C-alpha angles and dihedrals in degrees: 000000000000116000094244095058099039114123115241113258118239119223129178128230121243092263091051090223104107123036114228116210116213111230117259115244112279094221133084134180120261105231094216101047102021089226122135115255120208102231094199092063099036099049093086096042114099129195106254092216097198113227120226115246090237091057092048093052093045091050091049091053090049092049091048090052092052091053090043092053096045095048090052091045091052088055089069088070091063115096092212092053092048090049091052091049090050088051089052099251134112121183092342093308123115111241107237137126094286092051093048092046091051092046091050091051090048091055097038095057097062089038089059090045089066087067099030092056087064100046112026118101110266097251095050091039092054094048094045093049094048094046097043093041091055095043093049093045090053093048091048091050091049091048093051095058109118094003130133122275096259090053093049091049092049092045091050090054091047091052091048090052090048090048087055089050090053092045094051092044091047093048094042107157115256124217117249119239092256091052091049091051092051091049093051098039112089 
């Protein structure tokens, strides 16, 4: 019987009152290499599972949108905000078709970036993420001026997430020359 599947042996103490179970072996066989693995040393080692840069950027856009939506949703609990909406104004802008169209476009662009970060070619992807990340960070900072604490906190988190988008897009991994040759060689 292999060591990893052997049943633990039972021994009895001198008094015969309490059974003492001998510890099962702390090794098992790795299915790929057939080598024994010491379980005591490998229990705290985790697979790093590297995450693709596209997935990181897409997740950052999605996270930013969640914070974005909730901060704006929380504004509806403010009496001053509700009064302004009832009066037909939001943030000093008159609520009309143009305002709603512009607001929709402002929200749709980062929403599409969640998907576009996964499918655009790397060069275009990189440029779009850097440019839009910077533009949105600037508009969020400008919109947070003079706002309540919850709004400033949410906006700070949004800007930090957008800074991470810009960072990952800026430091997008480049292919080595050997990798480029293998990709272009039939």
